[in-house]
C-alpha positions as YAML, in Angstrom:
chain: A
units: angstrom
residues:
- id: 1
  name: MET
  ca: [101.65, 82.07, 142.47]
- id: 2
  name: VAL
  ca: [104.25, 79.33, 141.96]
- id: 3
  name: GLN
  ca: [101.88, 76.78, 140.47]
- id: 4
  name: ASN
  ca: [99.61, 79.04, 138.44]
- id: 5
  name: MET
  ca: [101.74, 82.00, 137.42]
- id: 6
  name: LEU
  ca: [105.49, 81.41, 137.57]
- id: 7
  name: SER
  ca: [105.76, 77.96, 136.02]
- id: 8
  name: SER
  ca: [107.89, 77.68, 132.87]
- id: 9
  name: THR
  ca: [104.75, 77.00, 130.83]
- id: 10
  name: ARG
  ca: [103.01, 80.15, 132.01]
- id: 11
  name: LEU
  ca: [106.13, 82.26, 131.55]
- id: 12
  name: LYS
  ca: [106.30, 81.22, 127.89]
- id: 13
  name: GLU
  ca: [102.78, 82.57, 127.34]
- id: 14
  name: PHE
  ca: [104.07, 86.10, 127.97]
- id: 15
  name: ARG
  ca: [106.92, 85.92, 125.47]
- id: 16
  name: SER
  ca: [105.32, 88.51, 123.15]
- id: 17
  name: VAL
  ca: [104.85, 90.85, 126.14]
- id: 18
  name: ARG
  ca: [108.59, 90.61, 126.87]
- id: 19
  name: GLU
  ca: [109.49, 91.23, 123.22]
- id: 20
  name: ASN
  ca: [107.35, 94.39, 123.13]
- id: 21
  name: ALA
  ca: [108.85, 95.58, 126.42]
- id: 22
  name: MET
  ca: [112.39, 95.07, 125.04]
- id: 23
  name: ASP
  ca: [111.58, 97.20, 121.99]
- id: 24
  name: THR
  ca: [110.09, 99.84, 124.30]
- id: 25
  name: LEU
  ca: [113.23, 99.73, 126.46]
- id: 26
  name: ILE
  ca: [115.53, 100.35, 123.49]
- id: 27
  name: GLU
  ca: [113.38, 103.20, 122.18]
- id: 28
  name: ARG
  ca: [113.21, 104.84, 125.62]
- id: 29
  name: ILE
  ca: [116.99, 104.62, 125.99]
- id: 30
  name: LYS
  ca: [117.42, 106.25, 122.56]
- id: 31
  name: ALA
  ca: [114.97, 109.02, 123.45]
- id: 32
  name: ASP
  ca: [116.65, 109.54, 126.84]
- id: 33
  name: ALA
  ca: [120.06, 109.87, 125.16]
- id: 34
  name: LYS
  ca: [118.73, 112.24, 122.51]
- id: 35
  name: ALA
  ca: [117.23, 114.52, 125.15]
- id: 36
  name: ASN
  ca: [120.37, 114.49, 127.34]
- id: 37
  name: ASP
  ca: [123.33, 114.68, 124.94]
- id: 38
  name: GLY
  ca: [123.90, 110.94, 124.89]
- id: 39
  name: VAL
  ca: [123.49, 110.40, 128.65]
- id: 40
  name: VAL
  ca: [120.94, 107.88, 129.92]
- id: 41
  name: SER
  ca: [119.59, 106.77, 133.30]
- id: 42
  name: VAL
  ca: [119.99, 102.99, 133.35]
- id: 43
  name: LEU
  ca: [117.86, 102.25, 136.42]
- id: 44
  name: LYS
  ca: [114.91, 104.43, 135.38]
- id: 45
  name: ASN
  ca: [114.61, 102.89, 131.91]
- id: 46
  name: ALA
  ca: [115.22, 99.32, 133.05]
- id: 47
  name: ARG
  ca: [112.66, 99.69, 135.82]
- id: 48
  name: PHE
  ca: [109.98, 100.94, 133.41]
- id: 49
  name: ALA
  ca: [110.52, 98.01, 131.04]
- id: 50
  name: VAL
  ca: [110.34, 95.37, 133.80]
- id: 51
  name: PHE
  ca: [107.30, 97.03, 135.34]
- id: 52
  name: CYS
  ca: [105.46, 96.96, 131.97]
- id: 53
  name: ILE
  ca: [106.04, 93.21, 131.72]
- id: 54
  name: LEU
  ca: [104.84, 92.53, 135.26]
- id: 55
  name: LEU
  ca: [101.75, 94.72, 134.85]
- id: 56
  name: ALA
  ca: [100.71, 92.74, 131.78]
- id: 57
  name: MET
  ca: [101.33, 89.47, 133.61]
- id: 58
  name: CYS
  ca: [99.46, 90.64, 136.70]
- id: 59
  name: PHE
  ca: [96.40, 92.38, 135.26]
- id: 60
  name: GLY
  ca: [96.24, 90.96, 131.73]
- id: 61
  name: ILE
  ca: [95.28, 94.32, 130.25]
- id: 62
  name: GLU
  ca: [97.23, 96.92, 128.31]
- id: 63
  name: MET
  ca: [97.96, 100.27, 129.95]
- id: 64
  name: ASP
  ca: [99.23, 103.48, 128.40]
- id: 65
  name: GLU
  ca: [102.55, 105.01, 129.43]
- id: 66
  name: GLU
  ca: [100.98, 107.60, 131.73]
- id: 67
  name: THR
  ca: [99.04, 104.91, 133.62]
- id: 68
  name: VAL
  ca: [102.13, 102.72, 133.93]
- id: 69
  name: GLU
  ca: [104.11, 105.60, 135.43]
- id: 70
  name: LYS
  ca: [101.28, 106.47, 137.84]
- id: 71
  name: MET
  ca: [101.05, 102.83, 138.98]
- id: 72
  name: ASP
  ca: [104.82, 102.71, 139.39]
- id: 73
  name: GLN
  ca: [104.82, 105.87, 141.50]
- id: 74
  name: ILE
  ca: [102.14, 104.49, 143.80]
- id: 75
  name: MET
  ca: [104.10, 101.26, 144.29]
- id: 76
  name: LYS
  ca: [107.28, 103.18, 145.11]
- id: 77
  name: THR
  ca: [105.41, 105.37, 147.59]
- id: 78
  name: VAL
  ca: [104.05, 102.28, 149.36]
- id: 79
  name: LEU
  ca: [107.56, 100.88, 149.75]
- id: 80
  name: MET
  ca: [108.88, 104.18, 151.06]
- id: 81
  name: VAL
  ca: [106.27, 104.61, 153.79]
- id: 82
  name: LEU
  ca: [106.73, 101.01, 154.90]
- id: 83
  name: ASP
  ca: [110.44, 101.29, 155.66]
- id: 84
  name: PRO
  ca: [111.16, 99.62, 159.04]
- id: 85
  name: ARG
  ca: [110.89, 101.96, 162.03]
- id: 86
  name: ILE
  ca: [112.02, 101.56, 165.61]
- id: 87
  name: ASP
  ca: [108.42, 101.21, 166.84]
- id: 88
  name: ASP
  ca: [108.13, 98.02, 164.76]
- id: 89
  name: TYR
  ca: [110.55, 96.49, 167.25]
- id: 90
  name: LEU
  ca: [109.59, 98.51, 170.35]
- id: 91
  name: PRO
  ca: [105.76, 98.88, 170.27]
- id: 92
  name: ILE
  ca: [105.89, 100.95, 173.47]
- id: 93
  name: LEU
  ca: [107.17, 103.82, 171.29]
- id: 94
  name: SER
  ca: [104.23, 103.65, 168.85]
- id: 95
  name: PRO
  ca: [102.45, 106.77, 170.26]
- id: 96
  name: PHE
  ca: [105.40, 108.83, 169.01]
- id: 97
  name: PHE
  ca: [104.86, 107.59, 165.43]
- id: 98
  name: SER
  ca: [101.16, 108.38, 164.97]
- id: 99
  name: LYS
  ca: [101.87, 110.76, 162.04]
- id: 100
  name: GLN
  ca: [103.80, 108.04, 160.20]
- id: 101
  name: ARG
  ca: [101.00, 105.53, 160.74]
- id: 102
  name: LYS
  ca: [98.43, 108.03, 159.52]
- id: 103
  name: ARG
  ca: [100.50, 108.66, 156.38]
- id: 104
  name: ALA
  ca: [100.83, 104.90, 155.77]
- id: 105
  name: LEU
  ca: [97.06, 104.48, 155.96]
- id: 106
  name: GLU
  ca: [96.55, 107.40, 153.54]
- id: 107
  name: VAL
  ca: [98.95, 105.80, 151.04]
- id: 108
  name: ARG
  ca: [97.21, 102.45, 151.44]
- id: 109
  name: ASN
  ca: [93.86, 104.06, 150.66]
- id: 110
  name: GLU
  ca: [95.29, 105.78, 147.57]
- id: 111
  name: GLN
  ca: [96.72, 102.46, 146.42]
- id: 112
  name: ILE
  ca: [93.38, 100.65, 146.76]
- id: 113
  name: GLN
  ca: [91.41, 103.43, 145.04]
- id: 114
  name: PHE
  ca: [93.78, 103.46, 142.08]
- id: 115
  name: ILE
  ca: [94.19, 99.71, 141.54]
- id: 116
  name: VAL
  ca: [90.66, 98.39, 142.10]
- id: 117
  name: PRO
  ca: [89.31, 99.76, 138.74]
- id: 118
  name: PHE
  ca: [91.95, 97.70, 136.90]
- id: 119
  name: ILE
  ca: [90.98, 94.61, 138.87]
- id: 120
  name: GLU
  ca: [87.35, 95.13, 137.90]
- id: 121
  name: ARG
  ca: [88.31, 95.77, 134.27]
- id: 122
  name: ARG
  ca: [90.03, 92.37, 134.18]
- id: 123
  name: ARG
  ca: [87.00, 90.73, 135.84]
- id: 124
  name: ARG
  ca: [84.74, 92.18, 133.12]
- id: 125
  name: ALA
  ca: [87.10, 90.99, 130.40]
- id: 126
  name: LEU
  ca: [86.90, 87.44, 131.76]
- id: 127
  name: LYS
  ca: [83.11, 87.49, 131.98]
- id: 128
  name: ASN
  ca: [82.78, 88.89, 128.45]
- id: 129
  name: PRO
  ca: [85.55, 87.38, 126.28]
- id: 130
  name: GLY
  ca: [86.43, 89.66, 123.40]
- id: 131
  name: SER
  ca: [85.00, 92.78, 125.07]
- id: 132
  name: ASP
  ca: [88.48, 94.12, 125.83]
- id: 133
  name: LEU
  ca: [90.58, 93.80, 122.68]
- id: 134
  name: LYS
  ca: [93.77, 94.63, 124.61]
- id: 135
  name: ALA
  ca: [93.33, 91.88, 127.20]
- id: 136
  name: THR
  ca: [95.67, 88.87, 127.32]
- id: 137
  name: SER
  ca: [94.33, 85.31, 127.49]
- id: 138
  name: PHE
  ca: [95.65, 84.80, 131.03]
- id: 139
  name: SER
  ca: [96.84, 86.82, 134.02]
- id: 140
  name: TYR
  ca: [97.85, 86.36, 137.65]
- id: 141
  name: LEU
  ca: [94.57, 87.96, 138.72]
- id: 142
  name: ASP
  ca: [92.64, 85.14, 137.05]
- id: 143
  name: THR
  ca: [94.09, 82.72, 139.60]
- id: 144
  name: LEU
  ca: [93.02, 84.93, 142.52]
- id: 145
  name: PHE
  ca: [89.39, 85.79, 141.79]
- id: 146
  name: ASP
  ca: [88.03, 82.41, 142.88]
- id: 147
  name: LEU
  ca: [90.71, 81.66, 145.45]
- id: 148
  name: LYS
  ca: [89.23, 80.13, 148.58]
- id: 149
  name: VAL
  ca: [91.03, 81.05, 151.79]
- id: 150
  name: GLU
  ca: [90.96, 78.48, 154.57]
- id: 151
  name: GLY
  ca: [88.32, 79.39, 157.11]
- id: 152
  name: GLN
  ca: [86.60, 81.88, 154.77]
- id: 153
  name: LYS
  ca: [83.60, 81.33, 152.53]
- id: 154
  name: SER
  ca: [84.10, 84.40, 150.36]
- id: 155
  name: SER
  ca: [86.70, 85.08, 147.67]
- id: 156
  name: PRO
  ca: [89.44, 87.62, 148.38]
- id: 157
  name: SER
  ca: [88.27, 91.19, 149.00]
- id: 158
  name: HIS
  ca: [89.38, 94.15, 146.90]
- id: 159
  name: ALA
  ca: [91.94, 95.08, 149.55]
- id: 160
  name: GLU
  ca: [93.31, 91.54, 149.62]
- id: 161
  name: LEU
  ca: [93.58, 91.43, 145.82]
- id: 162
  name: VAL
  ca: [95.42, 94.75, 145.82]
- id: 163
  name: THR
  ca: [97.89, 93.37, 148.36]
- id: 164
  name: LEU
  ca: [98.52, 90.19, 146.36]
- id: 165
  name: CYS
  ca: [99.02, 92.13, 143.13]
- id: 166
  name: SER
  ca: [101.35, 94.59, 144.86]
- id: 167
  name: GLU
  ca: [103.42, 91.72, 146.22]
- id: 168
  name: PHE
  ca: [103.82, 90.32, 142.69]
- id: 169
  name: LEU
  ca: [104.75, 93.71, 141.17]
- id: 170
  name: ASN
  ca: [107.11, 94.91, 143.89]
- id: 171
  name: GLY
  ca: [108.86, 91.57, 144.24]
- id: 172
  name: GLY
  ca: [109.93, 91.47, 140.60]
- id: 173
  name: THR
  ca: [110.51, 95.09, 139.61]
- id: 174
  name: ASP
  ca: [113.27, 96.62, 141.76]
- id: 175
  name: THR
  ca: [115.23, 93.38, 142.07]
- id: 176
  name: THR
  ca: [115.58, 93.03, 138.28]
- id: 177
  name: ALA
  ca: [116.09, 96.72, 137.54]
- id: 178
  name: THR
  ca: [118.84, 97.15, 140.13]
- id: 179
  name: ALA
  ca: [120.59, 94.00, 138.88]
- id: 180
  name: LEU
  ca: [120.70, 95.57, 135.41]
- id: 181
  name: GLU
  ca: [122.09, 98.83, 136.76]
- id: 182
  name: TRP
  ca: [124.91, 96.95, 138.54]
- id: 183
  name: GLY
  ca: [125.43, 94.85, 135.41]
- id: 184
  name: ILE
  ca: [125.86, 97.83, 133.07]
- id: 185
  name: ALA
  ca: [128.14, 99.49, 135.64]
- id: 186
  name: GLN
  ca: [130.39, 96.42, 135.64]
- id: 187
  name: LEU
  ca: [130.46, 96.31, 131.83]
- id: 188
  name: ILE
  ca: [131.49, 99.97, 131.75]
- id: 189
  name: ALA
  ca: [134.21, 99.36, 134.33]
- id: 190
  name: ASN
  ca: [135.36, 96.27, 132.41]
- id: 191
  name: PRO
  ca: [135.22, 97.16, 128.68]
- id: 192
  name: ASP
  ca: [137.01, 93.93, 127.74]
- id: 193
  name: ILE
  ca: [134.13, 91.94, 129.26]
- id: 194
  name: GLN
  ca: [131.60, 94.14, 127.47]
- id: 195
  name: GLU
  ca: [133.35, 93.57, 124.14]
- id: 196
  name: LYS
  ca: [133.60, 89.83, 124.69]
- id: 197
  name: LEU
  ca: [129.89, 89.69, 125.49]
- id: 198
  name: TYR
  ca: [129.02, 91.72, 122.39]
- id: 199
  name: SER
  ca: [131.16, 89.41, 120.25]
- id: 200
  name: GLU
  ca: [129.27, 86.37, 121.55]
- id: 201
  name: ILE
  ca: [125.92, 88.04, 120.84]
- id: 202
  name: LYS
  ca: [127.03, 89.02, 117.32]
- id: 203
  name: ALA
  ca: [128.32, 85.52, 116.59]
- id: 204
  name: SER
  ca: [125.15, 83.90, 117.92]
- id: 205
  name: VAL
  ca: [122.41, 85.98, 116.27]
- id: 206
  name: GLY
  ca: [124.06, 88.11, 113.58]
- id: 207
  name: ASP
  ca: [122.02, 91.20, 112.78]
- id: 208
  name: ARG
  ca: [118.65, 90.07, 114.11]
- id: 209
  name: LYS
  ca: [117.39, 91.00, 117.57]
- id: 210
  name: VAL
  ca: [118.35, 88.73, 120.45]
- id: 211
  name: ASP
  ca: [115.52, 86.41, 121.42]
- id: 212
  name: GLU
  ca: [115.17, 84.74, 124.80]
- id: 213
  name: LYS
  ca: [115.73, 81.35, 123.13]
- id: 214
  name: ASP
  ca: [119.16, 82.57, 122.05]
- id: 215
  name: VAL
  ca: [120.22, 82.96, 125.68]
- id: 216
  name: GLU
  ca: [120.59, 79.18, 126.06]
- id: 217
  name: LYS
  ca: [123.34, 79.24, 123.40]
- id: 218
  name: MET
  ca: [125.31, 82.05, 125.04]
- id: 219
  name: PRO
  ca: [127.57, 80.61, 127.79]
- id: 220
  name: TYR
  ca: [129.43, 83.87, 128.30]
- id: 221
  name: LEU
  ca: [126.20, 85.84, 128.81]
- id: 222
  name: GLN
  ca: [125.13, 83.25, 131.38]
- id: 223
  name: ALA
  ca: [128.51, 83.56, 133.10]
- id: 224
  name: VAL
  ca: [128.24, 87.37, 133.19]
- id: 225
  name: VAL
  ca: [124.80, 87.17, 134.81]
- id: 226
  name: LYS
  ca: [125.92, 84.56, 137.35]
- id: 227
  name: GLU
  ca: [128.94, 86.69, 138.27]
- id: 228
  name: LEU
  ca: [126.65, 89.72, 138.51]
- id: 229
  name: LEU
  ca: [124.39, 87.89, 140.98]
- id: 230
  name: ARG
  ca: [127.43, 86.76, 142.97]
- id: 231
  name: LYS
  ca: [128.90, 90.27, 143.26]
- id: 232
  name: HIS
  ca: [125.60, 92.11, 143.58]
- id: 233
  name: PRO
  ca: [122.82, 90.02, 145.17]
- id: 234
  name: PRO
  ca: [119.53, 91.99, 145.14]
- id: 235
  name: THR
  ca: [119.51, 92.39, 148.93]
- id: 236
  name: TYR
  ca: [122.05, 92.15, 151.75]
- id: 237
  name: PHE
  ca: [119.94, 89.55, 153.56]
- id: 238
  name: SER
  ca: [117.83, 86.61, 152.48]
- id: 239
  name: LEU
  ca: [114.24, 86.47, 153.68]
- id: 240
  name: THR
  ca: [114.08, 85.96, 157.44]
- id: 241
  name: HIS
  ca: [114.26, 82.34, 158.56]
- id: 242
  name: ALA
  ca: [113.85, 80.52, 161.86]
- id: 243
  name: VAL
  ca: [114.84, 77.10, 163.20]
- id: 244
  name: THR
  ca: [112.20, 74.48, 163.99]
- id: 245
  name: GLU
  ca: [114.14, 73.19, 166.99]
- id: 246
  name: PRO
  ca: [117.02, 74.59, 169.08]
- id: 247
  name: THR
  ca: [120.34, 74.09, 167.33]
- id: 248
  name: THR
  ca: [123.97, 75.18, 167.31]
- id: 249
  name: LEU
  ca: [125.72, 76.71, 164.28]
- id: 250
  name: ALA
  ca: [129.40, 77.72, 164.19]
- id: 251
  name: GLY
  ca: [129.47, 77.67, 167.97]
- id: 252
  name: TYR
  ca: [126.37, 79.84, 168.39]
- id: 253
  name: ASP
  ca: [123.22, 78.61, 170.11]
- id: 254
  name: ILE
  ca: [120.08, 79.38, 168.08]
- id: 255
  name: PRO
  ca: [116.74, 79.06, 169.91]
- id: 256
  name: THR
  ca: [113.41, 78.63, 168.15]
- id: 257
  name: ASP
  ca: [112.02, 82.05, 169.04]
- id: 258
  name: VAL
  ca: [114.50, 84.26, 167.16]
- id: 259
  name: ASN
  ca: [114.82, 85.50, 163.61]
- id: 260
  name: VAL
  ca: [117.74, 84.08, 161.63]
- id: 261
  name: GLU
  ca: [119.15, 86.61, 159.15]
- id: 262
  name: ILE
  ca: [121.58, 85.33, 156.51]
- id: 263
  name: TYR
  ca: [124.06, 87.93, 155.22]
- id: 264
  name: LEU
  ca: [124.50, 87.16, 151.51]
- id: 265
  name: PRO
  ca: [127.71, 89.10, 150.66]
- id: 266
  name: GLY
  ca: [129.43, 87.23, 153.49]
- id: 267
  name: ILE
  ca: [129.01, 84.07, 151.42]
- id: 268
  name: SER
  ca: [129.63, 85.32, 147.89]
- id: 269
  name: ASP
  ca: [132.68, 87.40, 148.93]
- id: 270
  name: ASP
  ca: [134.26, 84.66, 151.05]
- id: 271
  name: SER
  ca: [137.87, 84.07, 150.00]
- id: 272
  name: LYS
  ca: [137.60, 80.51, 151.35]
- id: 273
  name: LEU
  ca: [134.96, 79.78, 148.71]
- id: 274
  name: TRP
  ca: [136.15, 81.97, 145.84]
- id: 275
  name: SER
  ca: [139.47, 82.89, 144.26]
- id: 276
  name: ASN
  ca: [139.92, 86.64, 144.06]
- id: 277
  name: PRO
  ca: [136.29, 87.25, 145.15]
- id: 278
  name: GLU
  ca: [136.50, 91.06, 144.90]
- id: 279
  name: LYS
  ca: [137.15, 90.84, 141.14]
- id: 280
  name: PHE
  ca: [134.27, 90.82, 138.64]
- id: 281
  name: ASP
  ca: [135.35, 87.81, 136.57]
- id: 282
  name: PRO
  ca: [132.77, 85.88, 134.48]
- id: 283
  name: ASP
  ca: [135.58, 83.70, 133.13]
- id: 284
  name: ARG
  ca: [135.71, 81.91, 136.48]
- id: 285
  name: PHE
  ca: [132.53, 80.11, 135.36]
- id: 286
  name: VAL
  ca: [133.35, 79.72, 131.65]
- id: 287
  name: SER
  ca: [136.72, 78.09, 132.23]
- id: 288
  name: GLY
  ca: [135.33, 75.64, 134.74]
- id: 289
  name: ARG
  ca: [137.81, 76.98, 137.28]
- id: 290
  name: GLU
  ca: [134.91, 77.61, 139.65]
- id: 291
  name: GLU
  ca: [131.26, 76.69, 139.69]
- id: 292
  name: ALA
  ca: [128.23, 77.56, 141.76]
- id: 293
  name: ASP
  ca: [124.60, 76.53, 141.76]
- id: 294
  name: ILE
  ca: [122.47, 79.62, 142.40]
- id: 295
  name: THR
  ca: [119.65, 77.39, 143.67]
- id: 296
  name: GLY
  ca: [121.87, 75.88, 146.36]
- id: 297
  name: VAL
  ca: [120.90, 72.30, 145.48]
- id: 298
  name: THR
  ca: [124.47, 71.07, 144.95]
- id: 299
  name: GLY
  ca: [126.05, 73.28, 147.62]
- id: 300
  name: ILE
  ca: [125.94, 76.89, 148.77]
- id: 301
  name: LYS
  ca: [128.59, 79.28, 147.45]
- id: 302
  name: MET
  ca: [126.08, 82.02, 146.57]
- id: 303
  name: MET
  ca: [122.36, 82.37, 147.24]
- id: 304
  name: PRO
  ca: [120.98, 85.53, 145.59]
- id: 305
  name: PHE
  ca: [117.46, 84.04, 145.57]
- id: 306
  name: GLY
  ca: [117.70, 82.15, 148.85]
- id: 307
  name: VAL
  ca: [117.69, 78.34, 148.94]
- id: 308
  name: GLY
  ca: [115.50, 75.42, 149.89]
- id: 309
  name: ARG
  ca: [111.73, 75.28, 149.98]
- id: 310
  name: ARG
  ca: [111.52, 79.04, 150.55]
- id: 311
  name: ILE
  ca: [113.68, 79.98, 147.58]
- id: 312
  name: CYS
  ca: [112.37, 83.02, 145.68]
- id: 313
  name: PRO
  ca: [109.42, 81.88, 143.52]
- id: 314
  name: GLY
  ca: [110.40, 84.44, 140.89]
- id: 315
  name: LEU
  ca: [113.85, 82.97, 140.20]
- id: 316
  name: GLY
  ca: [112.93, 81.66, 136.74]
- id: 317
  name: MET
  ca: [111.20, 84.87, 135.70]
- id: 318
  name: ALA
  ca: [113.98, 87.12, 137.03]
- id: 319
  name: THR
  ca: [116.76, 85.24, 135.24]
- id: 320
  name: VAL
  ca: [114.84, 85.35, 131.94]
- id: 321
  name: HIS
  ca: [114.42, 89.12, 132.29]
- id: 322
  name: VAL
  ca: [118.02, 89.87, 133.31]
- id: 323
  name: HIS
  ca: [119.58, 87.73, 130.57]
- id: 324
  name: LEU
  ca: [117.32, 89.10, 127.84]
- id: 325
  name: MET
  ca: [117.52, 92.76, 128.85]
- id: 326
  name: LEU
  ca: [121.28, 92.76, 129.33]
- id: 327
  name: ALA
  ca: [121.78, 91.06, 125.95]
- id: 328
  name: ARG
  ca: [119.53, 93.53, 124.12]
- id: 329
  name: MET
  ca: [121.14, 96.55, 125.80]
- id: 330
  name: VAL
  ca: [124.65, 95.39, 124.85]
- id: 331
  name: GLN
  ca: [123.56, 94.37, 121.35]
- id: 332
  name: GLU
  ca: [122.11, 97.81, 120.63]
- id: 333
  name: PHE
  ca: [124.59, 100.09, 122.42]
- id: 334
  name: GLU
  ca: [128.19, 100.45, 123.46]
- id: 335
  name: TRP
  ca: [128.18, 101.63, 127.09]
- id: 336
  name: SER
  ca: [130.73, 103.98, 128.63]
- id: 337
  name: ALA
  ca: [131.11, 106.23, 131.67]
- id: 338
  name: TYR
  ca: [129.27, 109.54, 131.76]
- id: 339
  name: GLN
  ca: [132.58, 111.24, 132.51]
- id: 340
  name: ALA
  ca: [135.41, 109.23, 130.97]
- id: 341
  name: SER
  ca: [137.95, 110.46, 133.52]
- id: 342
  name: GLU
  ca: [135.96, 109.18, 136.52]
- id: 343
  name: LYS
  ca: [135.83, 105.62, 137.83]
- id: 344
  name: ILE
  ca: [132.49, 103.99, 138.49]
- id: 345
  name: ASP
  ca: [131.53, 104.24, 142.17]
- id: 346
  name: PHE
  ca: [130.43, 100.76, 143.27]
- id: 347
  name: ALA
  ca: [129.26, 101.87, 146.72]
- id: 348
  name: GLY
  ca: [125.75, 100.63, 147.47]
- id: 349
  name: LYS
  ca: [122.91, 101.64, 149.74]
- id: 350
  name: LEU
  ca: [119.91, 99.71, 150.98]
- id: 351
  name: GLU
  ca: [116.48, 100.78, 149.80]
- id: 352
  name: PHE
  ca: [113.94, 98.07, 148.94]
- id: 353
  name: THR
  ca: [116.91, 96.44, 147.21]
- id: 354
  name: VAL
  ca: [120.63, 97.27, 147.28]
- id: 355
  name: VAL
  ca: [121.00, 100.09, 144.75]
- id: 356
  name: MET
  ca: [124.02, 102.07, 143.62]
- id: 357
  name: LYS
  ca: [124.65, 104.90, 146.08]
- id: 358
  name: ASN
  ca: [125.16, 107.23, 143.13]
- id: 359
  name: THR
  ca: [122.60, 106.35, 140.46]
- id: 360
  name: LEU
  ca: [124.35, 105.28, 137.27]
- id: 361
  name: ARG
  ca: [124.30, 107.73, 134.40]
- id: 362
  name: ALA
  ca: [125.98, 106.34, 131.33]
- id: 363
  name: MET
  ca: [126.88, 107.35, 127.80]
- id: 364
  name: ILE
  ca: [125.69, 105.23, 124.91]
- id: 365
  name: LYS
  ca: [126.87, 104.83, 121.35]
- id: 366
  name: PRO
  ca: [124.57, 102.92, 118.98]
- id: 367
  name: ARG
  ca: [126.19, 99.85, 117.46]
- id: 368
  name: ILE
  ca: [126.51, 99.93, 113.66]
...
């Protein structure tokens, strides 16, 4: 995945896919507002746009809106039935969870039955170039068809391909969409930041649509996104780690046979590392007053994607999506609270990612 799909070179190949998804996002937001007296669901629309991009990257074939929504629903159902249960940790209790296991197997079967035809459609498109006019020149699936697994002579089975594709889709959809929901919420709660961001976008590109190349010339946009990732990392915990030999950290003995869970907000909200950490303040990065490397190479003050050799492979893709989508959404619309008298509720809850406890509904006003 890292070498063949998420390299900067490969990501550039899907630039037109991202541009089309951005136009779709703006049109869906407009339609949503028109149907609901100016009120839009940020998470729902952002999630659809990101999912469209990842589907094109994964399968390399175009899908209509109904198919995209069906695929999305199946993926969400898979995540829901795989929520951790107590019998995962205490297998002796597993007989009491037979109904849940049966339901999980049913969902898995539905997932395989639905996705395999798209896998085979891509396989046919590769064998007969030009036969599918809506197929892209490259996809993640292309790197998997002839993959040789150590100890196996055959290529991955249908079930294995479905799992690998699901991993790619689920890993990049909710994380990006929830980041955008938190981002818009912060811009609504801080209208001065929203206006400053819009002014930078206007000064940088004028009346044309923001392009992902423009992002490099927008230091304030980059600061807003970095502050967003500091305040609202996608999950409460990094991926589970372990030590390779017994060690001691902060006075605690850590043996080799335990899981090490790293609590991310404990780092990014630490007053010893940050001035006024509870405040959403992109200027901390613009002014040079504070700095942080999100990859953790030069030191760890925040780690929304993890750090080290096991850092999230989708870091580059995710940051491209968040920067571009946030810029387009602010360029096209002025965002405000659904009910002007109420403050935004920044309470979160853990699903697959940390989402807003009360899903954000916002008012939009097209920019003139």
